C-alpha positions, 0 to 999 in steps of 0.5 A: 767484570771478573771479581779478583782477589788479593792473591791474583796480583804477584805479591808486593809485601809479605802479608801477600805472599804468607796468602799464597802460603809461601814460606820462601821466594825463588825470585824478588823483581824490583821495578821503577815502575808501579806494578801494574799486571798488564802485559805492557809493564816489564815486571808483571811479564817477566813476573808472570813468565816465571810463575808459569815455570813453576816458580815463587815470585814476588814484586817490589814496585818503587822501593824507597831507597832514601829511609832505612831500606825497609822495602828492600828487606821486607821480603827477605833473601831469595832462593835464587836471584833479585831482579833489577829494572828501572822500568818501562822507560830509561829513567832519565828520559822519564825524569828529564826534558830534552832541555834538562829540566826536571820533569813534574810528572811521571806517568808510570807512578799512581798519581803521576808522582814525580819522586818515587824512583831515583835517577838510574835505578838499575845502578841505585837499586843494585848497588843496596841489594849487593849491599845488604845481600853481598852473595844473592846474584842481581840480574839486571833487565828493563830497557835502561839497562839493555841500552846501557849495556856497553860504552855509550854516551849520557847526555844527561851528564853529558860524559861517556860512560862504561856499561852500566854492570861496571857502575851497578855491580850486577852479576848479569844483564838480560838485554831486549825482550826477556823471556827466553833469558829469564828462563834459561837463566833459571834453569841454569840456576836451578841445576847449578850451572853456568848462566854466562853462555846464555844468548841474550846476556851480558856480563862482566869477567876478568878472564874472557879468551876472544873466539873465532867470529867475536867482534872486539870493540875498542876499549872504553878508555880509548872511546874516552880519547877518541869519538871517532873510536866510540862513533865507529864502534856502535856501527857494530853495536847495531849491525849486531843488533839486527842480525838474525844470527849475531857475533858475540861483542867483547869491550874491555874497560880496565882489567875487565871485559863487557862479554855480550853474548848473541840474542836468542832468535826471534820468539815464535808466534806460538812463545809470543801468545803463551807471553800474552796470554798469561793470567794478568789481571790487567789492572794495577795492583789493589794497593793504588785504588783510587789512585790514577798511573797515567801510563795505565789510562793510555793503554788500558783498552788497547791490544798489542799485536806484534812486536819488533820494528823494521823501520830502523830509525836513527833516533829510536831505541825500538829495533836495538831492543825488540829487534827489526824481525816482526814477531806476530801474536796470532788471530786467537791469542789477539781476540782473546785479549780483546775480550779481556779488555771488553771484560774491564769496568769502564769499558764502553766498546771503544779499542783506543788501538790494536797496534804495535811499535809501529801500526802497519807492519803485522805478520810482515817478513822476508820472503825468503827467510835465507837472505834475511837471515844473511842481512845486517841492514838497519831498516828493510824500508830504508833508503828504498823497501827491500824487494824481498819484504812482503808488505801484505796488510791482508792479514792485519785487515783480517784483525781489524775485521774479526775484532770489529765483528765482536759483540760489545766492540763499537770501534777499533782505533789505531793509535799507533803511528802508522808507516805511510812509506809501506802504504805507498810501496808498489809491490810486484804482486798485484793481490798485495796492492790491492790490500795495501789499497783496502787497508789504507782506505779501512783504516781512514774511514772506520779506525782514526778517532778524528786524528791520524797520527804519522811521523814525517819529522822533517821536511829536508831531504838530508837530515830524513836521510841521517833520520832514515825517513822516507822523502818527505814528497810520501807525506805530501802523497799520502796527505793526498790520499788522506783527504781524498778518502775523507772527502769521499767518505763524509768525514773531516778528520785531521791528519798530524804529523810529527817533527823533530828539531836538533836532530843530527844533521839539521841546521837553522837553515832547514828548519826555516824550510820546513816552516815554509813547506809547512805553512803550504800545507796548511800546518800549525804543528804542535807535535814538535820536539826536540831530539833527545840523544838517548842511549844506543842510538845512531843519531845520538852517537852521532850527535855526540861525537861528531861523526856518523858511525856508518860513514865515519863523516862529520856531522853538524849537530846543535848543541848549545841552548841558543842553537837548539831554540833557534831551530824550535822557533821555527815550528812555532812561526805562526805565534805572534810571539815568535814572528820578530826572533824569526825575522831577525833570525832569517836575516843572521842566517842570510835566509830573508827569501824565506821571510816574504814566504812566511810572513808576505814581507821583506 
């Protein structure tokens, strides 16, 4: 294992800044997460990207916002700007369950302490910095700021909130993956030029003039009064997030306008490699010695091979944050990182994941990119796989083989979720179909650590259509293939399906039928969750407004505690303590016919 010095991490204290021989900092980053110097942690990525540009950067992880604010003062004033991020998750998802109960742990904090970040760090940290250093620009980034860049519904406060730029007082916000906008921002600030036409930047202004091609959303105040307008806005927001060449978006609030510049084109392979190849130690900062950071433990022996997801699931923020265009790393960059993982302490030869937002989208793209450049579909695979999509699993097989042939790798597991609709898709190209079959066998026979995670999410065709998920019959097809390959290979692995209750469109009857169908398939479900409305998803807007953003047709959602629990209990039909309530509920909704199917009685 390589020996590291304290100066191999980006500095977090005045003493560490001095150890590097610096008397001034260009940029200071504040993060709601602990500092783990790893490409899965946003503050580390932005810090290393800026360092590679020749800047002097420091990170203040999880500053104390409740004392005399010494953490906000200890490094002084940066030459260019403060960068603020809530961390790898929206802070409210991190702090609260779907039932709005306070969580007892925080995976991104040493020893999982739950009290090391405030609610909405993007707002709290920025307001403190603006009070202490009113003339220093504060730039927001990360998923919390990205998903709250325009008027949005906040489930935890049960109200529609304006852009986070309004509440925080930040000078600007970079949304999505931040490498390109942050580098351009630094160039502009160094040259004392305006930053407000940088792609992927959002800002608040009193002086905006609409240009040809701009999309003008309903104002914030109208969205407060009219839920249908809020729903209609979201269709434009999502479509522009998924277009190759998007339009600028404007939304007024009071006398100001939020301006969201269109995003950069997707990164090239070389640009993505550059981000992953930076000199990360891949370890938590030494200040955490002896303390466990659960989120790090989960990914320390895994390697991310691509960004982006074209699934377009209605409840997911990945495409809104990373985009639907897949950007893949080169084989050389992936193997270089695998070798770095092999040098870590405690590595025993087992990679926990070679994946991405989805396990099996590596190198997939449109056959004709000109068609993709005109497309605004939120999903490339729903309602059907796009005929222009190249679904070849050959490049991914090549990565698996290259990694597995490295001396010291005993096994590489796939921990990311597998899209079985891609495995079942029949292409017009026989070679692609052959690769898909080979990949399916390779995955099941050699890359499953006893359990393979897949996400059918529901059994109702109506609900699945709202979710933008494939028909449940495809899960049944894949299960047969999984069981057959297990039998042929002499394995006894489990298929673990994930399901969601209380999703928009889902009624108790749908959950009752889900219970009957999964019972018939011999599943006692474990991986289940209530739908949590998080900012900037189609499902959240449908849940809050009661209208589907694309059709403006009414959509039912379970909202009260009673309605949600009535749905959730059907996951656990096999538990004796749930039986009486379920039977009573089935009688109440007039589905006595399902009592016999679940319990063999009426």
